[in-house]
N, C-alpha and C positions, 0 to 999 in steps of 0.2 A: 705799345712797344712793338716794333718790327722784329722778326725773327733774326735778322742780321745784327741786331744790338745785343743779342743774348750770348753769354759767355759759353764756350764750347763745353765746359764742364756740366752745364745745366741742360745740354741737349743729348737725346739718345744717340748712341753710335749706330747709325743706319748702315754703316759700312760692314758691320758684323753680319748683315743680311746678304746685301750685294754691293759690289764696289760703286755703282752708279747706274745712271739711265742707260748708258751704252750696254752694260752687262744685262740689265733687264730686258732690253729689246732683243738681245742675242738669245737669252734664255726662253723668252716667250716664243720666239720663231721655232726654236728647237722643240718646245713643247708641242706646239701645233703640228709638227712632223711626226710626232711619236704616238698619236691617238690611233692605236691599232689593237683594239680588244675583240673585234668581230671574230677573229680567228679562234678564239676559245669557245665561240657558241657551240653547243652540242657536244662539248667534249668534257664537261664537268661531271664526270661519273667515275673517275678514279683519283686516289689520293695524289698521285703524281701530277695530274692535270689541274687539279684544284689548287695544289701548292703553286704551280706555275703561274696560274691566274692571279692568285692573291699577291704572289710577289710582284708580278708586272703591274698590277693596280697600285700596290704600295709604293713601288719606285716612282711611278708617274705622280702619284699624289704628293709624295715627299718633295719633288721638284717643284710641282705646281704651287704648293703652299708657300715656299720661299718666295716664288714670284708674286704670289698674292700678298704676302706679309710686306714686301717692300712697297708695293702700290698702295696698300692700306695706310702704311705709316706716313709716307710721302703725302698722300691725300690729306691725312688729318693734321699734318704740320701747317697746312694752308689750304682750306677747301675751295679757295678762289682759283688755284692754279688748274687750268684747263687740261694740261698735259697729264696730271695725275687723276683727274676725273676720267679722262680717256682710258688710261691704264686700268683703272678699276672696272670700267665697262667691258674692257677686252678680256680681263681675266675672268669676270662673272659669266660672260658669254661662253668662254672656253670651258668653265665648270660646267654649264648647263649641257654642252656638247658631250663632254665626257660621261655625265649622268645618263644621257640618252643611249650613249655608245655601251654602257655597261648594264643597261636595265634588264638584259636577259638573265643576268647571273643568279639573282635571288630566287626567281620563279624556277629556273633550271635546278638549283640545288634543292629547293623545297619540294620538288617533284620526286627526289630520291627516296627510297624506303627509309624509315627511321633507323633500322639496323645499319644501313650503309653510312649514314650520317653519324651515328654513335661510334661507329668503327674509326671514321675519320677523326672524330673528336679525340679518341684515344691513341691515334697514330702519332708516334714521337716526332715525325716530320712536320706534323701540322699543330704542335703544341702551342705555337704562338696564337693560333686561330681557335682554340678549343672553346673559349667562351662565345666567339662569334658563331661557331657551329651550333653550340648548345642553344643559342637564341633562334637560330633558323629552325631547329627541331621544335622549339616551344611555339614558334610563329606559324608553324605549318598548317594548324587548324584554322588560322585566320587568313591565310594566303590563298588567293584565287589563282585560276589558270593564268597562263602568260598572256593570253589574249585579253582577259578581263582585267589583269593587273595593269596592261598597257592602256586600256580605257580609262582606269581609274587614275593613273598618272596624268592622263590628258585633262582630268577634271581638276587638278590642283590650282591652275591659274583662275579657273571660274570660281572655285570653292573659296578662293581668297577675296572675293569681292566684298563681302560684309566688312572685313578688316579695312580694305582700302577705302570704302565709303566712309566708315567711321573716321579714318585718318584724315580724309579730306574735310569732312564736316568739322572735325575738332581743330584742325590746324589752318584751314583755309576759309571755311565758310560759316564759322560760328557766329560771327558778327558781334563780338563782345563789345559793350559800350565804353564810353569814356569815363574817367573819374579824375577828380582834382587831386594831384599827388605832388608834394614838394613845390607848391605854388603855381602849377600850370595843369591844364587839361591834358591827360594823356590816355591813349587806348589801354584798357585792360589786356594784359597777355597772361598766359598761364604762369610765366615766371614772375610777373609783377603781383599777381594774385597770392603767390606763396610768400613773396616779400612782404607784403602788406598784412598778410594773416599772421606772420611772426613778428610784427611790429607792436609798439606800445600803445597805440592809439585804438580803444575799443570802438569808438564810433566809426572810425575809418574802417576797421575790421568788419564791423556790421555792414557797412555800406558796400564794400567790395564783395562780401559773401552774397548779399542780396542781388547786386548787379551781375555778378558772374553766373550765378544759378538762373537768373531771368533769361539769359541767353540760351541756356540748355533747355529751359521750359518752353521756350517758343518752338523748338524742333523735337519736343520729347517724343512725339508719335513717330517721327522718322527714325529717332535713336532706338526706340523700342523695337521697331521693325527690323532694323539693321542687326540689333543684338539677337533677336529671334532668328534671323537669317543665319547667323553664325552658330546658334545652338542647333538649328535644323540640319546645318552641314555636319555637326558631330554625330547627329542621330543617324543621318544617312550612312556614314562610314561605319558606325556602330552596327546598323542593320545589315549592311553589305558584308561585313567580315564576321559577323556572328557573335559579337560581345554582348555580354548580358546588359551592360550599361555604358554610358559615355565615360563615366569616372573609371570604370574597369579598363576600358580601352586606353585611357591616358596613362594609367598606372602601369599597365602591361608594357607601353612604350618605354618606360624608363626602368622596367624590371623592379617595381616597388610593390610590396604586399598591401593589400587593401587595409590591413589593420593599422598601418601606419596613419593613413588619412583618418580613419575612424578613431584612433587614440588621440589625435590632435584635436579634432572637434570637441570630443567628450571631455578632454583634460582642460581645455580652455574655456569651455562652458562651465565646468565645475569651479574654475578659478575666477569666474566673473566678480563675485563679491570682493576679491582683493582690488581688482581694477575700479570697482565702484568706490572703494575706500580711497584710492589714490585721486580719483576725479574729485572726491569730496575735499581731500586735502589740498588739492590744487585750487578749488574754489576758495578755500579758506586762505591759502597763502596769497592769493591775488586780492583778497579782501572784498570780493563781489558778493552782493546779495542774490544776484542771479548770474550764472555762468552759461555761455552758449557754446555750440559746436565750433564757432570761429574763435573761441578763447582757448582752444586746446593746444595751440602751436606756439605760443609765446613762452619763452624762458621764464621760470620762476625765480632765478636768481640772476641779478644783473651785474655788469662790471667784474666778471670773472673769467673773461676770454684770455686764453693762452695766446699771446701776441709774440710769436717766435719766429726768427729767420728760418729759412730752409734747413740750414745746417744745424741750428739748434733744435729744430722739430725732429729732424732725423736721428740725431744723438739721443733725444728723449725716447724716440720709438725703439732704438736699440736697447736702452736701458730697461725699458718696460717689458721687452720680449726676451730678456736674459734667462728666465726660467725654461726657455726652450733649449738652451745649451749653446755650447761653443760653436758647433757646426752651423746651426741656424744663424747665430749672430754673425759668423763669418760670411754667411751668404747675403745677409743684410748689407754688410759693408762693402762686399764684392759688387753687389748691384749698384750701389752708389758710386763706388771708385771706378768701375768699369763702364759706366754710362749706360746702364739698362733704362734709365729714366729720363723723361723729357719733362722739365719741371715748370717753366715759366708760361704764363698767359701771353700771348702774342696775337697780333692782328691776323685774323682769318683762321686761327687754330680752333680745332674742334673743341667744344665746351666739355666740361665734366672730367671724369677720370676713369681709366680702366686699365687692365692687364691684359696682355695677349701673349701667348706662347705657342709655338709649333714644335713638331718633332725635329731634333737635331741642332737645335740653337737655344741659347739662353732666352727667357721671356723678356718682354719690355713693358714699361709702365708709362702711360700718359697722365700727367697731372696739369692742373692750372693752379699751382699753389699760391694761396693767399694766407696772410698771418691771422688765421682763426683757430679755434679748438677744433672745429669740424675738419679743417685740412689736415691738421696733425693726425687725426684719426684715419683720415683718408690714406696717408702714406702707409700707416700699419695695415689698412685693409687691402690696398691694392698689392703690396708686397706679400700678404698672405696668399693671394691668388698666385702671384709669380712663383713664390717657392713651392706651392703645391704643384704648379706645372713643372718646375725644375726636377722636383723628386720623381714624379711620374714619368716624365720623359727620360730621365737618366736611368730609371730602374726597370721600366717596362719596355717590351718591344713595341714596335709602331702600332700594331693591331690592338694593343691593350693600353696604350699611353695617354689616351684622351678621356679623362674622367667625365662621368655623367653630370648633367646639369643639376640633378637632385643633390649632389654633394659640393656643387661649385661655390656656395657661400659659407661653407664650413670653416675652412682654414682662415679666410679673410675675416670672419667674425670672431674666431678664437683669438686673433691678434688684437682686435678692439677690446674684447673683454680683459684680456691679460694687461693691456696698456691701461685701461681704465682703472682696474684694481691696483696697479703699481701706482698711479697718479694719486688715487684716493687714499692709499696707505702711507704715502710718503710727504704728502702736502701738510703743511702746519697752518695753512690759510683756511680758516672755517668756511669762508664764503666759497672759495673754490671747491672744497669738499662737498658742500651743498649743491653747487653747480654740477659736480661730476655725478652725484647721485641722481639728481634730476635728469641728467643727460642719459644715464643708464636706464632709468625708468621709462623715459620717452623712447629710448631705443627698443626696449622691450614692448612698450605699448604700440609703436607703429610698426615693428617687423614681426612681432609674435600675435599679439591681439588683434590688430587691424587687418593683417593678411589672413588671418584665420576666419575673422568676419568675412572678408571676401571669399575665402574658399568655402565657407558654409553657404553663402549666397549662391555660388556657382553651383554647388552640388544640389541645392534645392530647386533652383531655377531649371537646370537639366532634368531633374526628377519630374517636375511638373509637366515639361514638354514631353517627356518619355511616356507619361501617362495620358497624353492626348489633350492636355490643357494648353490652349494657345497662349503665348506670352504677350503681354501688352504693358503700356505704361502704368496701369492701375494695380495689376498684380505684382509686377516687378517692383513698383515703388512700395507697395504695402509689405512685401517680403523683406525688402532691404530696410525699411523703416523699423520694422518689429525687431530685426536683428540689432539695429543700432541702438534701440532701447535695452535689449538684453546685454549688450556688451558694455555699454557705458552707464547705465543705471540712472538713478533719480537726481543725482547732484547737478546734472547738466540739463539745460533746455534742449530738447529734441527738435530744433528748428525745423519748420515744415520743408524748407528746401533740401534738407539733408536726405529726404526721401528719394531724391533723384541722383544722388552722388553715384549710383551704380552706372548711370549714363555716360560718365565722363572717365571711366577707368580703362586705359588702353589694353591692360593686361587681360581683361576679360575676353579679348579676341584671340588670345593664346590659352585656350580653355585649360583649367587645372594646372596652371603654372605657379600661382601665387602661394599655394600652400608650401612650397619649397623654401620660401624665405623663412616661414615659421619654423619649419623643421630644422632649417640651417642654424638658426640662433639657438634653438633648444639644444641641438647637438653641441654647438660651440660652448655654451655654458657649462655642460656636463664635462666636456674635455678639458676646458680651462680650469676648472675647480679640481678636477683630478690630477692635472699637471701640478698645480699649486700644492695639493695635499700630498701626492705620492712621489713627485720628483722623477728621477731618472727612468723607472720603470714605465711610468705613464708617457713620458716623452718618447721612449722607445717604441711603445704601441702606436703613439700619435704618428711617428715617422713612418711606421709600416703602412698605415692608413694613407698618409700622404703619397707613398710610393706605390700605392696599389693601382692607380690608374682605373681601368675598367676590367681588371682580371677576374672579377665576379661582380654579382649584383651590389649596388650601392649600399643597401641595408646591411649586408653581411660585411662590407668593408668597414662601416661604421661601428659594427660589433667589435672589430679588432681594437679600435680606439676606446672601447668601454661604453659605447652607446648602442642600446638595443630598443630601437623605436618600435618594435613589435610588442613592447611591454609598455606600462604606464610610468616606469621609472624615470626616464629622462624628462618626460613631460612634467612630473612632479617636482623633479630637481629645478627646472626652470622657474616653475611658479613659486616654489620656496625662495629662490634667489630674488624674484620680484618682491615677495612678501618681506623679506629680511631687509632688503634695500629701502623699501618703503618705510620700515620701522626705524632704521637708521636716520633717514631723512626726517621723519617726524620727530625724532629726538633732538634734532638741530633746529627745528621750526621755532 
């Protein structure tokens, strides 16, 4: 279907951003003429001058983000359109120029005495920037001279080489073989691999698993060297800046206490026996004498898909999220009625789904809606992101409006958990209830256990390299395989090829990122349960979290919503949720 065939009510209202291409061209030209930050160089030593600089940077960025958003949305409506590809290239180039123009500011501020910066943070005129300034103070011990910082900034492009090489290998030069599928020989792709792995034909799953990993095994030495290069990059920055470990450096960047990471690894390791039990139940439900790693992605319950129109799906999401109160429900309806959402799959449209929000305008959601259960949950998920952005942008000043990635998946997952519990508790269809229980367990398995498996691999691989042990295909594969056995237990055959799964994970090139998926679902389960149990008081606390932006560190923000990740409590709550869901599923088997 072409975009021109889609009814207006199913298209996002892009005129809320800019009126059209003519306005974009005009605003972009104006921005190019406004790049004038050099005049502030050497002046950032008084509260008045610091405020003037921050305000100027903020005003420019606010305008630039609107121009960026228009280009981004137009591009994703149809990635084939040359004009919008050009718009994206232009705005990204402009952003790079602005970054270079303002690169003096942080080193200049960091050079000030702690007492001066502390006084700035307490100055009423700079209250919008107190958290930014507090982070400058904290970062001082890791900040080098302006000349050294300039040299480091110039290494960014070179230091991204490992990720670029992996991306090229994984997407362009992997040389995946062909497989017979639906009566004809077709090349295996990453997407087709996932489709076949969730299909009902075990022999075909085994075949695609073997063929897929055979391609990675042919270049495993190169992939090991590439990953080692990425780890060596992290070690270089860790050493230059003076961090104790690569993990500490990553956590510092998000202002997250190390105890959060340690609690995650410890609690999931402790709960592995419950996962082993689920794996054994999966084997029993499938009726297999022998279950393999390629058997973990097929649904245990068939013919239970929710096949709903978009309108029916959205209405169901609204009902499921009713415990969040009238204001939240009205925002859900507002998003649909005022066309925040681009609904339909069309030729050339970007695949998948996302939410995007900038300061000063409501958020937008891209969908490619199909009549599946997964896509019903996708509506709830993406609107969770959007309403989080809506509250943060409405409540916080620009400098504190953009919440950190660490909490980015919390609101979206709260919505999924609430919707799932609503469906499970209201359906009279036993088959659908079993499907939903299995859906929830697999959500926890893939988002909590699997991502923690990844996080522990990253931690231990970096620690090996920090001790001076060179990373290679053998020790990386041995590490990964041992963790796979620990996490999944004896009920599944740990196929030899799973030892090189580490070699195909793109997120490993954004070091210590994956753990945030796990802490996100742990936080969401605690919040959703509290809302259902305590009602209005829990919703009030949750809204304060949603409205927090980045006014303080993300762990402290979560405490407002009743989640203290520096303790074991929320981790154990999530594990108990998994155990109780498993028991309910077992009672229906």
